[in-house]
N, C-alpha and C positions, 0 to 999 in steps of 0.2 A: 552786461547780462547776455548770455548766449540763448540760442533757440530752445535748448532743452529746459533751461530754467524758466523761460517764458511759458513753455508748454505746461510745465509742472505747476506754475502759479495759476495759469488759466483753469486747469482742472480743479485745483484747490479752491479757487473762488467760486466755481460752479457748485462744489459740494456745500460750501457755506451758504450759497444762495438757495440751495434745495432745503437745507436745514431751516433757513429763515422762512421759506415758503411753507414748510410744515408747521412752523410756529404760527404763521399768519392764518393758515387753514384752521388750526385748532382754536385759536383765539376768535376767529370769525364765527365758527360754529358755536362757541360758547356764548358770544354776544347774541347770535340768533336764538339760541336755546333760552336765554334769559329774557329776551325782549318779545319774541313772537312764539315761544314754545307752547303757550297755552292754546294756540290755534292748530297745533298738530297733535292730534290724539287718534292715531290709527287703531288703537286697541279699544277705543270707546265702543260700546255696543251699538250706538247710533251711527257710527262712521260708515260712509258708503265708499265704493270703489272709485266712482268717477264724479259724483255730484257732491256739492257742499252739504253739510248737515247743520241745521239751525237748532241750537239748544236753548231751552228756556229754563230759568231758575225757578224751581218750585219750593216754596218755603216749608210746606208740610213734610216733604221727604228730604229736605236739605240736600237736594241733588239737582244736577242738570238733566233735563228730560227732553227727548226729541220733540220738536214742535209738531211734527206730523202725528205722533202718538197722542198728543194733547188734543189736536183738532179732531182726530178720529173718535176720541172718547167724549168730545163735546166740552172739554174743560180748558178752552183757550179763549182768553187769557185765564190763567189759574185763579179760581175764586178764592183760594186760600192765601194768596199773596196780598200783603197789606201795603207794600211799597210800589214803586214803579216797576214796570215789566223789564226784566233784564234778559236780553237775548244776545247770544254770541254764535259765531259760525266756526266750524272746524273744517280744516282742509280735507279733501278726499284722501283716501288711503294711497292712491296712486301717486299723488304729489309727495306724500311723506316718503314713499319708497324711492322716488327719484332723488330726493334730497339726501337720503341715507346712502343709497348706492353711489351717487355722485361724490359724496364726501369720501367714502371708502375707496372708490376708484382713483380719486385725486391723491389720496394718501399712498396708495399702492404705486401710482406713477412716480411720485416723488421718491419713494423708497428705491424702486428699481433704477431710476435715473441716478440717484446718489451712489448706488452700488456700482453702476457702470463707470461713473466719473472717478470713483475711488480706484477701481481697477486700472483705468487709464493713467491716473496720477501716479500710482505706484509703479507702473510699467516704464515710466520715463527714465528713471534712474534704477532700473531693476538690479543689475549686478555690478554697480560701480561703487568704488570707495568714495567716502566723503559725500554721502547723499544729504540733501537738505531734509528738513523735518518732514516725515511722512506719517500720516495717520493711517493705521491699519483699519480695514473694514470692521473688525471686531469692536473697535472703539466707537466708530461712527454709527453702527447699527443699533447700539444701545440707546442712543439719542432718539432714533426713529421709533424704536420699540416703546420707549417711554411716552413719546408724543402720541403714538397710535393707541396706546392703552388709555391715555387721557381722552383722546378722540372717541374711543369706544364708549367710555362712561358718559361723555357729553351727548353722544347720539342716543344712548339708552335713556338719559334724562329727557332728551328732546322728543322722543316718541311716546313717552309715558305721561 
């Protein structure tokens, strides 16, 4: 095996690693969305920018209500609740933004790194006859677009 072939194989394995990284990122965000997604509700009316919000289940309204609102109205714990008091915390809006922006930045980094590696892989045997199998960027980017579309839907589910 010559140096050009080793260089070509190196870049090709890096592209495969970046595709695997994108799959792991999407799968990891899906697991987070399914396991702790109920703690991230930045669009909830009670969500705050920096502080946690404690929500209490009110049976009369069939809804989660901010604990501070119930304390201010003198209805804490809710008198209408017949069962035990259910309380949950939601993360601050800033934490939700950091998670979403971090996931999108990671996806963009993987995309640009794979684009660069594809360019390097295809330049090794640019104008030589008998080239080894080369994957054009047009075929590789479809994989990243599909994974990033799935990631966008997962992030939308994550913050709602």
